C-alpha positions as a printed Julia matrix, in Angstrom:
126×3 Matrix{Float64}:
  -2.95  -12.47  -37.12
  -4.7   -12.44  -33.74
  -7.94  -10.62  -33.36
  -8.23   -7.93  -30.92
 -10.91   -8.42  -28.4
 -12.42   -5.06  -27.64
 -15.03   -4.69  -24.53
 -17.85   -2.52  -25.59
 -20.08   -3.03  -22.7
 -21.13   -0.39  -20.32
 -18.36    0.7   -17.79
 -19.14   -0.03  -14.09
 -19.31    2.55  -11.67
 -16.38    2.86   -9.46
 -16.9     1.66   -5.59
 -15.98    4.25   -3.13
 -13.65    2.78   -0.96
 -14.88    4.84    2.13
 -18.31    3.16    1.89
 -16.74   -0.44    1.61
 -14.72    0.51    4.48
 -17.77    1.92    6.73
 -19.62   -1.56    5.62
 -17.05   -3.51    6.95
 -16.34   -1.61   10.09
 -12.97   -0.9     9.39
 -11.08    1.55   11.48
  -8.23    4.3    10.74
  -4.82    2.24   11.62
  -3.28    5.64   12.28
  -0.47    5.01   10.01
  -0.22    6.44    6.54
   1.59    4.13    4.12
   3.42    5.7     1.38
   3.02    4.2    -1.96
   6.52    4.78   -2.82
   7.28    2.64    0.14
   9.3    -0.06   -1.88
   9.82   -3.67   -1.38
   8.72   -4.05    2.19
   5.73   -2.59    3.86
   5.39   -2.1     7.67
   2.95   -4.95    7.78
   5.11   -7.46    5.99
   8.11   -5.99    8.03
   6.18   -6.45   11.3
   5.07  -10.27   10.15
   8.81  -10.88    9.37
  10.13   -9.56   12.68
   7.39  -11.41   14.85
   8.28  -14.6    13.04
  11.95  -14.33   14.0
  12.27  -12.69   17.08
  13.1   -15.12   19.76
  13.78  -14.03   23.55
  16.05  -15.92   25.93
  15.81  -12.98   28.39
  16.68   -9.51   27.7
  15.88   -8.03   24.12
  14.78  -10.71   21.62
  17.36  -11.88   18.97
  16.59  -12.52   15.32
  16.71  -16.13   14.49
  18.95  -17.06   12.08
  21.21  -14.26   12.21
  24.6   -14.75   13.57
  25.83  -13.42   16.92
  28.44  -11.47   14.86
  27.73   -7.59   14.6
  28.86   -6.34   11.32
  29.65   -2.63   11.07
  27.65   -1.06    8.12
  27.8     2.68    7.47
  24.52    4.22    7.14
  23.15    7.53    6.26
  22.21    9.9     9.34
  18.55   10.18    7.78
  18.5     6.29    7.16
  19.17    5.47   10.93
  16.93    8.24   12.1
  14.01    6.31   10.19
  15.15    3.08   11.59
  15.13    4.43   15.1
  11.54    6.0    14.21
  10.48    2.57   13.07
  11.79    0.64   16.12
  10.01    3.34   18.58
   6.88    2.9    16.59
   6.98   -1.12   17.0
   7.96   -1.04   20.5
   5.24    1.81   21.65
   2.36    0.87   19.28
   2.7    -2.79   18.56
   4.33   -3.88   21.76
   7.58   -5.45   19.86
  10.75   -4.9    21.45
  12.98   -4.45   18.56
  15.94   -2.43   18.11
  16.97   -0.32   15.06
  19.51   -2.68   14.18
  17.24   -5.71   13.92
  14.9    -3.49   11.62
  17.86   -2.78    9.5
  18.9    -6.47    9.35
  15.44   -7.5     8.3
  15.33   -4.75    5.64
  18.8    -5.94    4.17
  17.96   -9.44    4.28
  14.54   -8.68    2.36
  16.47   -7.34   -0.45
  19.42   -9.08   -0.46
  17.42  -12.36   -0.72
  15.96  -11.66   -3.66
  19.2   -11.27   -5.46
  20.11  -13.98   -7.85
  23.92  -14.4    -7.33
  24.26  -17.33   -9.68
  25.41  -15.21  -12.59
  27.91  -13.29  -10.31
  29.36  -16.59   -9.09
  29.58  -18.13  -12.41
  31.51  -14.95  -13.88
  33.82  -15.22  -10.92
  34.83  -19.07  -11.78
  35.38  -17.86  -15.41
  37.83  -15.17  -14.7
């Protein structure tokens, strides 16, 4: 039977995040990120978009997407959020991205994490 290791040492005091931020010269970013945000944050979304947006005149397109526009029904509140995020990136970050491109990036981020090998295998063995 494995022995349990128990730490009986003195507990270290917590470091105040405000003190650390001040020492590092941090500034407020103006965005409050909800901890329930989910699989992708505004920063990682921004990095994805900047890495994939390419312009050949006009609005930049997402590299790797097809030219085909698929119709995907969305809830009104989701479309409003997508529009708000696109507006934020355009006005605050200088990234000219559409609500649809934001939706595409978010769908890609989640769908790419799904392992479909078992689904494909199940379909082959009907």
